[in-house]
C-alpha positions in Angstrom: 2.6 14.4 2.1 1.6 15.2 -1.6 2.7 12.8 -4.6 5.9 13.7 -6.2 5.7 16.1 -9.2 5.0 14.4 -12.3 8.2 14.2 -14.7 7.8 15.8 -18.1 7.4 13.6 -21.2 6.9 10.6 -19.1 3.9 8.8 -17.5 3.7 7.9 -13.8 3.9 4.2 -13.0 1.1 2.2 -11.8 0.0 2.0 -8.1 -1.4 -1.3 -7.3 -2.6 -1.8 -3.9 -3.5 -5.7 -3.1 -6.0 -6.6 -0.3 -3.6 -9.3 1.1 -3.7 -13.3 0.8 -3.1 -13.0 -2.9 -3.1 -16.5 -4.9 0.6 -17.2 -5.4 0.5 -20.9 -6.9 -2.4 -22.0 -8.5 -3.5 -18.7 -10.4 -1.5 -16.0 -9.3 -3.3 -13.7 -11.8 -2.4 -10.3 -9.7 1.3 -11.2 -9.4 1.5 -12.3 -13.1 -0.2 -8.8 -14.1 2.3 -7.1 -11.8 5.3 -8.8 -13.5 3.9 -8.0 -17.0 3.5 -4.6 -16.2 7.1 -4.2 -15.1 8.4 -5.8 -18.3 8.1 -9.5 -17.8 11.0 -11.7 -17.4 13.5 -8.8 -18.2 11.9 -6.7 -15.1 14.1 -5.5 -12.0 12.0 -5.8 -8.9 12.7 -4.3 -5.5 11.1 -6.4 -2.6 10.8 -4.4 0.5 9.5 -6.8 3.5 9.9 -4.0 6.2 6.1 -4.6 7.3 6.6 -8.3 8.3 8.2 -9.7 11.3 8.7 -13.0 9.5 12.5 -13.3 8.6 11.6 -15.4 5.3 9.0 -12.9 4.0 10.9 -11.3 1.6 12.9 -14.3 0.3 9.8 -16.2 -0.4 8.7 -13.2 -2.6 11.9 -13.3 -4.4 11.9 -17.0 -5.0 8.3 -16.5 -6.1 9.2 -13.8 -8.7 12.0 -15.8 -10.0 9.6 -18.7 -10.5 7.8 -16.5 -12.7 11.0 -16.2 -14.9 12.1 -12.6 -13.4 15.8 -12.8 -13.2 16.4 -9.6 -11.1 14.3 -10.0 -8.2 16.1 -8.6 -4.9 15.2 -8.2 -1.3 15.9 -4.9 0.4 16.2 -5.8 3.9 15.3 -2.5 5.7 14.9 -3.1 9.3 16.1 0.1 10.7 15.7 3.9 9.5 19.7 3.7 8.9 19.2 1.0 6.4 16.9 3.4 4.4 19.9 5.5 3.8 21.9 2.7 2.0 23.4 3.7 -1.3 23.3 0.3 -2.5 19.5 0.0 -2.0 18.9 3.5 -3.5 20.7 2.5 -6.6 18.9 -0.7 -7.1 15.6 1.1 -6.6 16.9 3.6 -9.1 17.4 0.7 -11.7 14.3 -0.9 -10.8 11.1 -1.2 -13.1 8.8 -2.2 -9.9 8.7 -2.1 -6.3 6.7 -4.7 -4.2 5.9 -4.0 -0.4 4.9 -7.2 1.5 2.3 -7.5 4.1 2.6 -7.2 7.9 2.1 -4.1 10.1 1.9 -0.7 8.2 3.1 1.3 11.1 6.6 -0.6 10.8 6.6 0.7 7.2 5.6 4.3 8.1 8.2 4.6 11.1 10.9 2.9 9.6 10.6 4.3 5.8 8.7 7.5 6.5 10.9 10.5 5.4 13.7 8.5 4.5 16.1 8.6 1.4 14.4 5.6 0.3 10.7 6.6 0.6 11.7 9.7 -1.3 13.3 7.8 -3.8 10.3 5.4 -4.4 8.1 8.4 -4.7 10.3 10.0 -7.3 10.7 7.0 -9.3 6.9 6.3 -9.4 6.3 9.8 -10.5 9.0 8.8 -13.5 7.4 5.5 -14.3 8.3 3.0 -11.9 5.5 0.7 -10.8 4.7 0.1 -7.1 2.7 -2.8 -5.7 1.9 -3.5 -1.9 -0.2 -6.3 -0.3 -1.9 -6.0 2.7 0.2 -3.6 5.2 1.9 -2.5 2.0 -1.4 -1.3 0.2 -2.6 0.6 3.2 0.8 2.4 3.3 0.6 3.8 -0.5 -1.5 6.7 -0.1 -0.8 10.2 1.5 -3.2 9.3 4.5 -2.8 5.8 5.9 -5.1 3.5 7.9 -2.8 2.5 10.6 -5.5 0.5 12.6 -9.2 0.3 13.8 -12.1 -1.5 14.9 -14.4 -3.9 13.2 -17.8 -3.2 12.2 -20.0 -1.6 9.4 -21.2 1.5 11.2 -18.9 4.5 11.3 -18.2 6.0 14.8 -15.5 8.5 16.2 -12.3 6.9 17.3 -13.1 3.7 15.1 -10.0 4.2 13.2 -6.3 5.5 13.6 -4.8 7.5 10.8 -1.1 8.3 10.2 1.0 9.6 7.2 1.7 7.3 4.5 4.1 7.0 1.6 2.2 9.7 -0.4 2.2 8.2 -3.9 -1.3 9.6 -4.3 -3.6 11.8 -2.3 -6.8 10.8 -4.2 -7.5 7.5 -2.0 -7.7 6.2 1.2 -7.1 2.3 1.4 -8.3 -0.5 3.4 -7.3 -4.1 3.1 -8.8 -7.5 3.9 -12.0 -5.6 3.6 -14.9 -7.9 3.4 -13.1 -10.6 5.4 -12.4 -8.5 8.5 -15.7 -6.4 8.1 -13.9 -2.8 7.8 -16.6 -0.7 6.0 -17.1 1.5 9.0 -13.3 2.2 9.6 -13.1 3.5 6.2 -16.3 5.3 6.4 -14.9 6.9 9.3 -11.6 7.6 7.8 -13.5 9.5 4.8 -15.8 11.4 7.3 -12.6 13.1 9.0 -11.9 14.9 5.6 -14.3 13.6 2.6 -11.7 14.7 -0.1 -10.4 11.1 -0.9 -12.0 8.3 -2.5 -12.2 5.0 -0.2 -11.1 1.9 -1.7 -12.0 -1.3 0.4 -9.7 -4.4 -1.1 -11.0 -7.8 -0.5 -8.4 -10.5 -0.1 -6.9 -11.9 -3.5 -7.9 -8.6 -5.3 -6.0 -5.5 -6.3 -6.7 -2.3 -8.0 -4.5 -1.4 -10.8 -4.2 2.4 -10.6 -3.0 3.8 -13.9 -1.5 6.9 -14.4 -4.3 9.7 -13.9 -5.8 7.5 -11.2 -8.3 5.4 -13.0 -8.3 1.9 -11.6 -9.3 -1.6 -12.9 -10.0 -4.6 -10.6 -7.9 -7.6 -10.9 -8.3 -10.8 -8.9 -11.3 -13.3 -7.2 -12.8 -11.0 -4.9 -14.2 -7.3 -4.9 -13.2 -3.8 -4.6 -15.7 -1.5 -2.4 -15.4 2.2 -3.9 -16.8 4.9 -1.5 -17.2 8.3 -3.0 -18.0 11.0 -0.6 -18.1 13.8 -3.2 -21.7 14.7 -2.8 -21.7 14.3 0.9 -24.7 16.4 2.3 -24.8 15.7 6.0 -22.0 14.4 8.4 -22.6 14.2 12.3 -18.9 13.3 12.7 -18.2 16.8 14.4 -21.0 16.2 17.0 -20.8 12.2 17.9 -19.0 11.2 20.8 -16.7 8.2 21.0 -18.7 4.9 20.5 -21.7 6.6 19.0 -22.9 6.0 15.4 -22.4 8.5 12.8 -24.7 9.7 10.2 -23.5 10.3 6.9 -26.0 11.3 3.9 -25.2 11.4 0.1 -22.2 9.0 -0.1 -22.1 6.7 -3.2 -21.0 3.3 -3.1 -20.0 0.9 -5.7 -18.9 -2.9 -5.6 -16.5 -3.6 -8.3 -15.4 -7.2 -9.4 -12.8 -8.3 -11.9 -12.6 -6.2 -15.0 -14.7 -3.3 -13.4 -13.2 0.1 -13.6 -13.4 3.7 -11.6 -12.3 6.9 -13.2 -11.2 9.3 -10.6 -11.7 12.4 -12.7 -15.5 11.8 -13.7 -16.1 9.7 -10.3 -17.9 7.3 -12.6 -17.8 3.5 -12.1 -18.1 0.7 -14.9 -18.8 -2.9 -14.6 -16.3 -4.0 -17.3 
C-alpha cells in the first residue's frame, strides 16, 4: 500500500516512529516534542490503543497528554473492524492535529485497522498535514511493509522475519523497534534483503525518528537509531540460502545516529548533528 497522494499547497505531516519504552515522567523529550509539533496545548490528539491488550493503555496516554497541558486528547477505542467505521471516530481524526498509536502487537493493528475507513482517513490526513506517531508496535505498523515478527540475532537468514502489509504512510522505510535491546539487526537485514528498495530504521528504546515531509529524519531521545542503506548492495545469497542458513550481503551501508543526528533520504547522506 503506497502513501496517499500529496495534497496541493500543503506539507505532509511528520511520521514519528518511537522504539518503545519512551520516557514518560522525568524527561519525556519525545512526547513533549510530539505535542509541540502538533501545536502544543491547543492540539487535538487522537489516541489509538488497538495494539494493546491492556484495558488502561489508552487512558494512561490520555492522562499523560493532558498532564502536558493538551486539552483535547481522546482515546478512540477500536477493538473490532466495525469500530473502524465509526463516523464519530472518523470525524474526530478529521479534526485532529496528531494521531498516537500505542504499543502492543502490530498484527492487532494491521488486522483490525487495515483497509478500513479509519486507516484510509489517517493516510489522507497525514498527506494533508496531520502528524502521526507510534510507539513499539505502532511504529512498526507505519510503513507500507511491516515487520510482523521474527527471531533475534545479528546474522540475516531466510525465515528470520515475518512481513505483512502496514499502514502505508511511507514506502521509503522499513521500521523495527526495541532494536538494540532485543538484538534485531538480523531480522531487519533479512527484511531488506527480500527487496532492497527501502531504507531500514532500527529504533532503540526511548528513541524516535522525527521524519519530516520529504522523508528526512532527525533523532530524538536517549538511545540510538541504526540506519541500514541497501542502495549499493552488490551481492545477496538470499535466493540460494535455505531456512536457518546465514545470508551473505555485500555493499550495505550502516549508520548509527544518536540525538540530533539526521539522515536525508534523497541524498542517502547521514549527519552526526
